Each structure stands twice: as structure tokens, then as C-alpha cells.
N, C-alpha and C positions, 0 to 999 in steps of 0.2 A: 408126509402126504405122498400118496401114491401118484404115478405120472397120470395125469388126464390126457385124453386123446386130443381135446381141443380146449382153448381158452378163448371164448368169443369166437371169432371167425378164424383164429389162428391155429395151425396145426402144430402140435407140440411135438418135439424131436427128442430132447433129452433134458435132464437136469444140469444146470451150470453150477449151481451151489446153493447151500442153505445156510442160514444164520439164525439167531435167537429169535428174530422176528419176522423173517420172511424167506422164501424160497424163490430162486430165479431160474427160469426154464428158457431153453432155446426153442424157438418157434418159427414156423416158415409162414409167410404171407403169400399164399399161392395166387392170389389176385395180382399182386405187384411183383411177384418172383423175388422176394427178399426175405432175409433173416431179420428177426427182432429178438430182443431179450424181454421176457415178461417176469416182473417181479410181484409175487402174490404175498399179501400178508398172512402170516401163520393163523390157523384157525383159533388157537388158544388166546390170540391176541386181538382178533378181529372185533371182539365186542368190548374191548378196553377203551373208552373214549380218548384217554390221553395218547395211548399208542396209536390208534386210528388217526388221531388229529395229526400226529407227527408224521405218519406215513403220507398223508394227504399234504402236508406242508411241504415234504420233500419234493413232490411233483410240481408244487407251485414254485418253489424256489428255482428249480432247474429250468422251468418254462420262462420264468422271469429273467433269468440270467441270460439264457439263450446264447450260450458261447460254443464255439466249434471245439474248445478245449475241455468242455464239460459233457458228460453223457446227456443227451437230449431225450426229453419225454415227448412221445408222439401222441399219446392219448392216455386216458384213464377210464376204468370202468369197474364193474362189480360181477363176481360169479353169482350163479343162482343162489348160493347159500349166504350171499351177502359180504363175502370177503373182497375187499378192494384190490385191484391190480394196476400195474403201470406198465405201458408198453414203451420200451426204451431202445437206444441205440445198442445193436449187438457188436460187441468188441472181440473179434475172432482172435486177436493176438494174445489173449490171456491177460494175466495180471503181473504186476511187477513182483508181487510175492512169489509167484511160480518161477519167475526168472532169477530171483534171488536164491532159489533152492540150489542153484549150481554154483553158489559162491560169489565172490566179489565180481563186479562188472569191469570191463576195460575203463581206464580213467576218463577218457574223454566221453565215453558212452554214459558213465555215470553222471558226469558234469552236465551233458546235454539233456539227459533226463531230469536231472534237478532243476535246471533252468525252465524246461517245459512245464514240470509240476508247479513251479513258482508262478509262471505266467498264468496258468489255469486258476490257481488260487487267487492271483490278482484280479482275474475276471469276476470271481465270486465275490471278493471284497468290494470291488467296485459296484456290485449289485447289492451292497449292504448287507452281506451274509458272512458269517463266521463258520467254518466247517466244523471244527472241534474234534474230528476223528480221522485225521489224515494218517494213512498207514499204507504199506505196499499192497495189500489186498484191495484197497480202494482206488488204485491207479491202474488203468486198463490201457490195452493197445488195440487200435482198430487200423485197417488199411482203407484209405480212401484214394480211389483213382491211382492205385499203385504205390502210394506213399503211406508209410506208417505214420499213424497220429496218435498222441497220448491223450487220454481223457481221464479226468477225475470224476469218481462216482461216489455214491452212498452218502447222501446228505441228511441220513436219518436223525443225526445229532445237531445239524446245522441250526443256527440261531441268528436272529437279526442282530447286527452290530449295535443298533440303537438301544437294545435291551441287555448288552453284554455286561454292564456292570451289576446287574440284578441276578446273575445266574446263582443259584443256591444249592444245585445238586452236582456232585462230581461226576464228570462225563468224559470219556476218551479211552485210549488204550494205553496201558503201561508200556514204557519203552519208547513211546512217541509223544505222549501228552507232555505239555509244559508243566514246570513245577506249580505254577499258580492254578492249574486246573484241579489240583488235588485239595485245593483250599476252598470250600463252599463259601460263596459270597465274596470271594476275593477280587472279583471283577476281572473280565477277559477283555482282549482286544486282539487285533490281527497278528500281533507278535506271538500269540499262542499257536497259531497256524505255521509261522515262520519256524518255530522250535521243531514242529513236526517234520517239515520240509527238510530242515537241517539234520534230523535224526535219520530220515531216509536217505539223504545224501551220504552221511557217515557210513550207513550199512551197505550202500552200493560200492562204496569205495574199499571197505574193510572186511566186509562179510559179518560184521557184528553190529548189534544194536549199541548205541553209546550208553554207558553208564554214567552216574554222577561224577563229574570232574573227569570226564573222558580224555584220554591222551590224544595227541595230534594224530590224525589219520596217516601222516607219513611215517610214524613210528610202527605202524602195523602193516604198511603197503609201500613198496618201493614205486617210484615214479609220480607220487603225490608231492607237489611243490609246497613250499612254505606259504605261499600266497593262497593256495587252496585250503591249507590248514587254517589260516586266520579267517577266511571266508566262512567255512563251515563251523569252526568252533565259536565264531561270533553269533551265528544262528542259534547255537546250543546254550548259549550263556544262561545261567540260572537267573541272573538279573535282567529282567526284560528290557529295561531301559538301555542295556548295552547291546542288545541284539539288533539286527537289521530292522529299521522302522516299518518296513513294508515288504510283502512278497515280491513286489515289483523291484525295489532296491536289491534284494537278495538276487533276483534274476539278472539284474544289470551286472552285478559284480561277477556272477558266473559266466556270463555271455562275453564279458571283456576278457577273461581268462582263456575262453575258447577262440577268441579273435586271432588275427595272424600274428605278427611278432609284437613285442612290447612296444615297437616304435609305431605301430599302427595308429592312424589319427583319423577322427571323424569330425566335421565341422558341426558346431552347435551355436546357437544364439541364445543367450539367457537374458531375460528382462527381468529387472527387479529393483525396486525402491530407486527409480531414476537412473539406475546403472545398466547400461547395454554392455554385455560382455560377449565377445566372440572368442571361443576357446576350443582346443582339442580335447581328446578324451583319453584318459588312462585309468579308468574306473578301478576301485579295489586296489589302488596304488600300484598298478601293474607297471613296473619298470621304472618307477619315479619315486619310491620311498626308501628311506635308509633309517638305521636306528639313530636315535638321538638320546637324551637323558632318560633314564627309566621312567616309564609311564608316558613317555612322549614319542611322537612319530615325526620324522623330518620328510618332507615332500619338496621336490625340486620342479621347476618349470622345464619344458622342452629344451630351452637354450642352455640351461645349466647356470644362468646368471643370477637367478632368484630362487630362494627356498624359504619355507616356513617350518617351524616345529609346532605341532598341535597336540593336545592330549589324545592318547591312543583312541578313547571312545569317540572322538571326533573324526578320526581318520578312516572312515569307511570307503570313501570314494574320492577320486581326485580327476581333475581335468586341468591339463598343463600346456595347452597349445598357444596361449596368447590372448590379447584383448585389443580393443580399439579405445584409446583414451578420449575420442571424441565424444563419448557418452558423458563425460564429466566437463564438457565445454572446452576441451583441449584440442591439440592438433589431430587431425585425422590420419592415423598411422597405425600399423601393425606393430605391436610392442609385446615383450615378454609378459607373461602373466599366468596365474594359476588359481584354481578354486578347489578347495579341500573341504569335506563336511560329511556328515553321517547320513544325509539324505538329499543328495544334490537334486534329483528330479523336483524337490519341493523348495529349492533355493529361493525362487521368486515368490514363493506363497507367503504372504505377510501373516498367515495363521500358523505356519510351522514353527515348531519349537526345537528343531534340529539345528545343533551348533555347527559352526564352520567358519573358515576364513577365506576371503579373496584378497590377493595381492598383485598389483600390476605396476610396471614400469612406465614412466612417461616423462615428457619434458615439461616445464613450468608447472609442476604438480601443486605449488604454493597458490597458483591462481585457479585451481580446480573448484568447480561448483559442487560441493558435497551434497550428497542425498539428504532429503529431509523426510523423517519418518513420522508420518501422520499418526496420531493416537498414542504417541510416546512423550515422555518429558524430557526436554533438552537440558543437560547439565552444563555448567560452565566449562568453556574450553580450557585446556590446560596444555603447557609446553612439554615436549618430550624429545628425547635423543635416542635414535635406534639405528642399527647397521651403518653407524658413521653419518646419519642425516639427522637434521633438526626439523621439527615440525610441531603441529598440534593434534591433540586428541579431543574430538567432540563426541560426547558420549549421550545416548538416549536410552532412558530406563522407563520401567513400568508400561511396557508397550501394550496397549489395548487392556490394561488391567492384568497382565501376566508377568511372570518373571523375566520374559525375553527382553534383552538389551542389545543396542547396537553400539559399536564403538567406530566411528569414522576418522581415519588418520592420514594426514598429508604430510609426507617427508620430503624435504628438499635438500639437495647438496649445493655447494657454491659454484658448481658447474652448469646449473640449470636444469639437471635431470632430477629425478626423485621417484618415490614409490608411494602409491595410494594403497591403503589397507582398510578392509571392511571386516569386522569381527561380529558374528552374531553369536550370543550366548543365552542360555536358557535355565540357568539356575542362580542361586544367590551368591556364587563365587565369581568375582571379577577377575578374569585372567588376562586383561588386556595388556598389562605390563610384562607378564610372562611370555605372552605371544610375541610381542615386539622385541623381547630380549632374544628370542630365537629367530628373528629375521635375519637373513643374510642376502646381500645384494653386491654384485660387482659389475 
């Protein structure tokens, strides 16, 4: 397509880029003294009803999401020859692909960029949309009031999450698309986009796209911590059940790495299943985890008095700053406590299938009012001994017709102190006794 003098009322300045389906032009709005990007559908596709519908859907999705982290659509129209076009935010800072031409990025810049991409994609997911084609050329940089802002663009392959299980056509870009995207009809969810964000993170850190079974970024780049290795490789796991469960959870983990020292604490209140927990944060196990038996990770609370070992795939995030036993009808006090799980932002969501463990110290734990789980089947209580303490396990199964189960555990010592434990599981394997065997309390 030769450069037009004008598109609508906009004066065309130059071509910004071209793809298989469209060309993007930089144009000036002389009336408002501002620059815009105009995306015009290619002539050879303008009369294809499916491609045209996808082009129009992209504009609708971006308008509906209306996020400052996504390219915004200001208007749509048609050229005299019938080709549709979109008037969009102009990102003068170029693309992530252009920045990666210079090689790996500084580690903290790469992590900050990863978190910003994940936040943008989380906004898209919140709007009910799966991107399906995240890659460096679709990540743009704009300057707003003197501050650089990252924008995610090009939703030409985006689809409604409500219909993700019915995708029948392979779509995406090799090197960034998740393994399940190469299987027609395999069903997709937000974890496909999580994989693509992980691939970009890997490339920003190492200068290379990740291959199958990619080695840890720290093997290719000095200055990358083991914690960052774990976060990025989890996003890239071929088994999507082992990936971060959401783009927001991925962003949380990266942002905790970017925080101050590993001793940084922030106050949170979590409400769930009748349990009110006030805790600090050390997400992604920053400064709080150590190796346990193979396949298990040990996490300690901030005081060092309490720790639990959990399966590795449960140990995505941890909060270790303590709790208030008053939520179980006990004394109102600040006490050691920790929460570890694969998706802590959804810990209080009864529909979540993310596994995890809460453990908290208190006095007179034997007299605690244990949470009741509506919609679950209560099993008979049984006696148990763990960490030198004696108590009961009350197990709830078949929660709301799902494999989700809860184990409520009250453990007491002869001194009057004890430990309360809540274990949420989401598969057919009951690991209650294994988790309790890994409980440590002093």
C-alpha cells in the first residue's frame, strides 16, 4: 500500500509497520495537535468476512477493556474503497522487539517490564479476553506526562475466554505460544498467555527465546537469582497446571522480587472460610523458603518458630508475617503464622482450586472454633500427632461437587499453646498426613 496523504481527517506522516493483515501509519491530528496511529486492514483481506470480523472485534475488545495498560481505540471508520481502519494510541517509544535487538536487558529492567506486561494482560483477562499472540512486537512503549508507559497491542487473535475451550484452529507465534496452542481443540485458558509472558521474560533476561526444556536463565546470565529462575521457569512449564494460575499471580511474584530487601513486609488481611488472617508478604518465597525433601519446599514464618513443607507445585507464593487467633474465637493477639499456596490472591475464593496451607500459632487451640465449609461433605474427625503436638483432623470433601477438599487441624501441647492448620487440596491425592509430617514448631 502506497502512503496516502490523509486518512479521514488525519494527515499521514509515515509508515510505522506492516503485517500480513494490516498496515499501521503514523498520522497527525492537526485539529487537536496530537499524533495517532492508524491501523488499516490490507486490501487483499478487506473483503474476507472472517478477517474483517476479526479486525472489527479487536477494536471492540480494546474499547471494552479500556485499560491504561492496553493500546486504546479512539475511533473506527472506513476508507472510500471500503477498507476499515482503527485510530489508536501512538506509542512513540517503539516496541519491545526493537529494544531486544540490542541483546539482553538489565535484570531489573527486564523484571519490571515483565511485571508491567503481566499487569496489562491481567486487565485483558479481567475483561474476559485471551490474547493468544503475546510477543515482543506487540508490546509498545509510550510516554505520558513525562513517564514511560508500557502498552500491550495487537489483539487480532484475541478471543473470549468463555469460548476458549472450543478453539479449533492453531494460532500464535512459535517461540512464545504455549504447547497447548499447537493442539487444535485442546482448550485454552489464561495460562496460555502466562506462558507467552514467561517466554518474553526469558528473552529479556538472556537474549534468547526459550526452547523446550529451557535451562535456568541464571545459567546464561549472571546476576539472575535462583528465585527469578523459579518464577520464570514456572511460567514456561509445559504442563499448564504447574504454571502461575494467572497473569496477576505472575506479576505479584515478580514485583515481590523487585521490592526492597527480603525482610520487607506489607500488611494484608485475608478473609476466608470464617478465618480472618492478618499476615505479611514474602511472595514467591522471597527469603522464606529452603529445600526440603525432593519435590517439596519448606517455608518458615517471619519469627522462625513455625515452618511447613509443601509440594513444590503448591509453593508459588507465601505470606509469613503472622495472624490473629481471635478469628477462631481465641485470644486477640499477634502470633506467628504463615500462608503458602499456588494462588494466594484467590485463597479466600471458595471456587478456587489452588492448593495451599495456612498454619498459625495460638493459645488454647484445642478450644478453637474450626471453620465450617458449606457445600462440602464432613468426614469423621480423627486423632493425629504432629510436631510433638496432639490434636484432631476434621476433613471436608467433595466441595461443591469438585475434587476440592479442606483439612482443618487443631494441635495442642501440654503447655496450652498449639498450632492451627488449614490445608486446601484440589486433586484425588490426600496429602494431609504428609503436610503434617513436615510441620515444625518451636
